[in-house]
C-alpha positions in Angstrom: 103.7 120.7 128.9 103.6 117.6 126.9 105.5 117.7 123.6 103.8 116.9 120.5 104.9 115.8 117.0 103.5 114.8 113.6 102.6 111.1 113.4 103.1 109.7 109.9 100.5 108.0 108.0 103.1 105.3 107.1 102.6 105.8 103.4 105.0 103.7 101.4 106.0 101.6 104.6 107.8 98.5 103.4 110.3 96.5 105.5 110.2 99.2 108.2 111.0 102.2 106.2 109.0 105.3 107.2 108.7 108.4 104.7 110.4 111.4 105.8 107.2 113.7 104.7 104.1 112.2 106.1 100.7 113.2 105.0 98.9 112.8 108.3 98.9 116.4 109.9 97.2 115.7 113.2 99.4 116.5 116.3 99.3 113.7 119.1 101.3 113.4 122.2 104.5 111.5 121.6 103.8 107.8 122.4 106.4 106.0 124.6 106.4 103.0 122.4 106.2 103.6 118.7 103.4 102.1 116.7 104.2 98.9 114.9 104.8 99.1 111.2 102.9 96.5 109.2 104.9 95.0 106.4 102.5 92.6 104.8 101.9 88.8 105.5 103.4 85.7 104.4 101.7 84.4 101.4 101.0 80.7 101.8 101.4 78.5 98.8 98.2 77.6 97.2 97.1 75.1 94.5 95.6 77.1 91.7 94.2 74.2 89.9 92.8 71.6 92.3 90.6 73.8 94.5 87.4 73.1 96.6 85.4 75.5 94.5 85.4 72.9 91.9 83.3 70.8 94.1 81.0 73.7 94.7 80.7 74.3 90.9 80.1 70.6 90.5 77.2 70.4 93.0 75.6 73.6 91.1 75.9 72.0 87.7 74.8 68.5 89.1 71.6 70.0 90.6 70.6 72.3 87.7 71.2 69.4 85.1 69.1 66.9 87.2 66.2 67.8 85.1 67.8 66.3 82.1 69.0 63.0 83.5 66.5 62.3 86.3 64.1 60.8 83.6 66.5 58.5 82.3 67.2 56.4 85.6 65.1 53.4 85.5 64.1 53.1 89.3 62.8 56.6 89.6 61.7 57.4 85.9 58.1 57.3 86.7 58.6 59.6 89.8 60.5 62.3 87.9 57.9 64.8 87.9 57.0 64.2 91.4 60.5 64.8 92.4 60.5 68.1 90.5 57.5 69.1 92.2 58.7 68.3 95.8 62.1 70.3 94.8 60.0 73.2 93.9 58.1 73.0 96.8 61.2 73.1 99.0 62.3 76.2 97.0 59.1 77.9 97.6 59.1 77.1 101.4 62.6 78.7 101.6 61.4 81.7 99.8 58.4 82.0 102.2 60.9 81.7 105.2 62.7 84.8 103.7 59.5 86.8 103.4 58.6 86.0 107.1 62.1 87.1 108.1 62.0 90.4 106.3 58.4 91.3 107.9 60.1 90.2 111.4 63.2 92.7 110.8 61.1 95.5 109.1 58.8 95.5 112.1 61.9 95.7 114.6 63.3 98.6 112.3 59.9 100.5 112.5 59.7 99.8 116.3 63.1 101.1 117.2 62.2 104.5 115.9 60.4 105.3 118.9 62.4 103.2 121.3 64.1 105.4 124.2 67.9 104.3 125.0 69.3 105.0 128.4 73.0 103.7 128.2 73.7 104.8 131.7 71.4 102.2 133.1 72.9 99.5 131.1 76.6 100.0 131.7 77.3 98.8 135.2 80.8 97.7 134.3 82.7 101.0 134.9 84.2 100.8 131.4 83.6 103.2 128.6 82.4 101.9 125.2 84.1 103.9 122.2 84.0 103.3 118.5 86.5 103.1 115.8 85.0 103.1 112.4 87.0 102.3 109.2 86.2 103.7 105.7 88.4 102.8 102.8 88.4 104.4 99.4 90.3 104.7 96.1 89.3 106.7 93.4 85.9 107.5 94.4 84.5 111.1 94.4 85.5 112.7 97.8 81.9 114.0 97.9 80.8 110.4 98.5 83.3 110.1 101.6 82.2 113.5 103.0 78.3 112.2 102.8 79.5 109.0 104.8 81.7 111.0 107.4 78.8 113.5 107.8 76.4 110.6 108.7 79.1 109.7 111.3 79.5 113.1 112.7 75.9 113.5 113.3 75.9 110.3 115.7 75.3 111.3 119.4 78.3 112.1 121.3 80.4 111.6 118.1 83.2 113.9 119.5 83.4 112.1 122.8 83.6 108.5 121.7 84.0 108.1 117.9 87.2 107.8 116.1 87.5 107.3 112.3 90.2 106.4 110.0 90.0 107.0 106.3 92.0 104.5 104.4 93.3 105.8 101.0 95.6 104.0 98.5 98.9 105.3 97.3 97.4 105.4 93.9 94.6 107.7 95.0 94.6 110.9 93.1 95.3 114.0 94.7 95.8 112.2 98.0 97.5 115.2 99.7 94.8 117.5 98.9 92.1 115.1 100.0 94.0 114.2 103.1 94.2 118.2 104.1 90.6 118.6 103.2 89.3 115.6 105.3 91.4 116.9 108.1 90.1 120.4 107.9 86.4 119.2 107.9 86.7 116.5 110.5 89.4 116.9 113.1 87.2 118.8 115.4 84.0 116.5 114.9 85.5 113.1 116.1 87.5 112.1 119.1 90.1 111.2 116.8 90.5 111.3 112.9 93.2 109.5 111.1 94.1 109.2 107.5 96.2 106.4 106.3 97.7 105.6 103.0 98.1 102.1 102.0 101.3 101.3 100.2 101.4 99.3 97.1 102.9 95.7 96.8 102.9 94.7 100.4 103.7 90.7 100.5 100.7 88.5 100.5 98.1 91.2 99.7 95.8 91.7 96.5 94.5 95.2 95.4 91.2 96.3 97.0 89.2 97.1 100.0 90.5 94.1 102.0 94.1 95.0 102.0 93.5 98.7 102.4 91.2 98.1 105.4 93.6 95.8 106.9 96.6 98.2 106.7 94.3 101.1 107.8 92.8 99.4 110.8 96.3 98.2 112.1 97.7 101.8 111.9 94.5 103.1 113.6 94.5 100.7 116.5 98.3 101.1 116.8 97.7 104.8 117.1 95.1 104.6 119.8 97.0 102.0 121.8 100.0 104.4 121.8 98.0 107.2 123.1 98.2 106.8 127.0 95.1 109.2 127.5 92.8 107.1 125.3 92.7 104.3 127.7 92.5 101.3 125.3 92.7 98.0 127.2 92.3 99.7 130.5 89.0 101.8 130.9 87.9 101.6 127.2 86.0 98.8 125.6 86.6 99.5 121.9 84.1 98.4 119.1 85.1 98.3 115.5 83.0 99.1 112.6 83.7 98.5 109.0 82.1 100.7 106.4 82.0 101.8 102.7 82.7 105.2 101.1 79.1 105.2 100.0 77.5 104.5 103.2 75.1 106.6 105.1 74.8 105.3 108.7 71.3 105.4 110.4 70.5 107.8 113.3 71.5 106.3 116.6 73.4 103.4 114.9 76.1 103.4 117.6 73.6 103.8 120.4 71.8 101.0 119.3 75.0 98.9 119.0 75.9 99.8 122.6 72.5 99.0 123.9 72.6 95.5 122.4 76.3 95.0 123.4 75.3 95.5 127.1 72.2 93.4 126.7 74.0 90.5 125.2 75.5 88.0 127.9 79.3 88.8 128.8 80.4 85.3 127.6 78.8 85.7 124.2 79.9 89.4 123.3 83.5 88.2 122.2 82.0 85.8 119.6 79.2 88.2 118.3 79.0 90.3 115.2 76.4 93.0 114.9 75.0 93.7 111.6 72.9 96.5 110.4 70.4 95.8 107.5 71.7 97.4 104.1 69.3 99.3 101.8 71.0 99.9 98.4 68.8 102.9 97.7 71.0 106.0 97.3 69.8 107.6 94.3 68.2 104.5 93.3 65.5 106.5 91.4 68.3 107.5 88.9 69.3 103.9 88.3 68.3 101.4 85.5 65.6 98.7 86.4 67.9 95.9 86.6 70.1 97.8 89.1 67.1 98.8 91.2 65.9 95.0 91.2 69.3 93.9 92.1 69.5 96.3 94.9 66.0 95.5 96.5 66.9 91.7 96.4 70.1 92.1 98.1 68.4 93.8 101.1 65.6 91.0 100.8 68.3 88.4 100.9 70.3 89.8 103.8 67.2 90.2 106.1 65.7 87.0 104.7 68.8 84.7 105.1 72.3 86.2 105.8 71.4 87.5 109.2 68.9 85.2 110.6 70.7 82.0 109.0 74.1 83.3 110.6 75.7 82.8 107.1 78.0 85.8 106.7 78.4 89.6 107.4 78.0 92.2 104.6 80.1 95.5 104.1 79.1 97.3 107.3 79.1 95.5 110.7 80.6 95.7 114.1 82.6 93.5 116.6 84.7 93.9 119.5 88.4 94.9 119.1 89.6 91.6 120.8 87.8 89.5 118.3 88.9 91.8 115.4 92.7 91.3 116.4 92.4 87.7 117.3 91.0 87.2 113.7 94.1 89.0 112.5 92.1 92.3 111.3 91.2 91.5 107.6 92.5 89.0 105.4 94.3 91.0 102.7 94.4 88.2 100.2 90.5 87.7 99.8 88.4 90.3 98.2 85.2 88.8 99.8 86.7 89.2 103.3 83.3 90.1 104.9 81.9 86.6 103.9 84.9 84.6 105.1 85.3 86.7 108.3 82.8 84.6 110.2 84.6 81.5 109.4 87.9 83.1 110.5 86.4 84.4 113.7 84.7 80.9 114.5 88.2 79.4 114.1 89.6 81.7 116.7 87.0 81.2 119.4 86.4 77.6 118.7 82.4 78.2 119.0 79.8 79.4 117.0 80.1 83.1 116.1 76.7 84.8 116.1 75.3 87.6 113.9 72.9 89.9 115.8 70.8 92.5 114.2 71.2 96.1 114.8 67.7 97.7 114.4 68.9 100.7 112.3 68.8 100.8 108.6 72.1 101.8 106.8 71.8 103.1 103.3 74.3 102.1 100.6 75.1 103.1 97.1 74.0 100.6 94.4 76.2 99.6 91.6 76.5 102.6 89.3 78.0 103.9 86.0 77.8 107.2 84.2 75.4 105.9 81.5 73.1 102.8 80.7 76.0 100.9 79.3 78.4 101.5 82.0 75.6 100.5 84.5 75.2 97.2 82.6 78.9 96.7 82.6 79.1 97.3 86.4 76.0 95.3 87.2 77.4 92.4 85.3 80.9 92.8 86.7 79.4 92.7 90.3 77.5 89.4 89.4 80.6 87.9 88.3 82.5 88.9 91.4 80.1 87.5 93.6 79.7 84.1 91.8 83.3 83.6 91.6 83.8 85.0 95.0 81.1 82.7 96.6 83.0 79.6 95.1 86.4 81.0 96.6 84.6 81.3 100.0 83.5 77.6 99.9 87.2 76.9 99.1 88.4 78.8 102.2 85.7 77.1 104.4 86.7 73.7 103.2 90.4 74.1 104.1 89.5 75.7 107.4 86.8 73.4 108.2 88.9 70.8 110.4 89.6 73.7 113.0 85.8 74.4 113.4 83.4 72.5 115.6 82.0 69.6 113.7 78.3 70.5 114.0 79.2 74.3 113.4 81.0 73.3 110.2 78.2 71.1 109.0 75.2 73.4 109.7 77.3 76.4 108.2 78.2 74.3 105.1 74.6 73.2 104.4 73.2 76.9 104.9 76.0 78.4 102.5 75.3 75.8 100.0 71.5 76.2 100.1 71.9 79.9 99.8 74.6 80.7 97.5 74.4 77.5 95.6 70.8 76.6 95.2 68.8 79.8 95.8 71.0 82.3 94.1 72.5 80.4 91.4 70.0 77.5 90.5 66.4 78.1 92.1 65.1 80.6 89.3 66.5 78.8 86.4 65.5 75.3 87.7 62.0 76.4 88.5 61.7 77.5 84.9 63.2 74.9 82.8 62.7 71.6 85.2 59.0 71.1 84.6 59.2 71.6 80.9 62.3 69.5 80.3 61.0 66.6 82.5 57.7 66.7 81.0 59.2 66.5 77.4 61.6 63.7 78.3 59.0 61.6 80.3 56.5 62.0 77.3 57.9 59.2 75.2 57.8 56.8 78.3 54.2 57.6 78.7 53.6 57.1 75.2 55.2 53.8 75.0 53.4 52.5 78.1 50.1 53.6 76.5 50.8 51.8 73.4 51.5 48.5 75.2 48.2 48.8 76.9 49.7 49.2 80.5 47.3 51.1 82.5 49.2 51.0 85.9 51.8 53.6 85.0 
């Protein structure tokens, strides 16, 4: 009989030390090679003052202020209103493109409900597709985590092909009690259920989901690879999916993922990321109007721009283990890792990475608070996080761009600036103020021409 022992969750692992009292209680066969211990990463020196996000900010300010300075340029002064009309026309065309993309993707979601999947006919390679899903959480209510895990447990063949790791922080309240409860509920519902506890203060990390998920995914993959019976790297092709603790995975999410995986050309699978459209509508009827509006717009932008324009992934997405590992899992020093991830993977494969739609809706919780004031605070905090984060992503792209194919770098930069810079940060403000400002500033010029009797202006 094969001997078993308790496998530690690596709580407090720093410089190779493993605690004597692990919180991970599931018994597994003793691996012949112990799982590697992750001890952080080397933090590279960075200039905290001169950064490329200053250029991104400059472009935004230059464009939004153009309504004030264009009327004072002599050569184009008389055409200033026409220039504003052309810019507004371009912006409206971009909005119309997003509407068309949303209708296209909504049609695919509706059509998939009656679509029959036969994976046995698609898989002719002899390999078995299995899934590793990671959920990171900190102080969120355990009930949120249970709802998410229940949506995973209800997926077809979850007991045969789905493994899940729940990544807690060392500062998570009552983590021992939560660990036991989660194991009691889900050890029998998944092929493997792993709980990891991310230690505080690892080198090169910042607090947040990025560092927690990076640690948890490394530990979980090490556990799977150490298990000889699992067959990783031999008979099993593992797909990794990221998730949030307030996520409800749609029915047949993983079947749809597998179907599209097999339909994708084999040479393209290693540079493809699968993204499910996110709908921020969990308990949305209880949210204030500004939270509801933001949630609906985020879904609109995702299906209108992020997926079809191949800009970036968002929160819940899937990819092959090889691409995940080659990209060094998750960057623990960037809070907006889901945005920079596509850049990192493109640097690895030296080709354009493609985002493909999974035609299954995923529900996510909108920003929330206990009362109206907290809702407003959380809403404002998320806006600040995303605006600052977008600028930091531009800096990351700028320093990595020499490693990208030239055409891929140029196209991605233009799309990123158009989306995050012009559409999100500028378009609404510019559309309101530019016509009035230009008209007001151009009026003295018209009056002067009229007084001089020049009718050819």
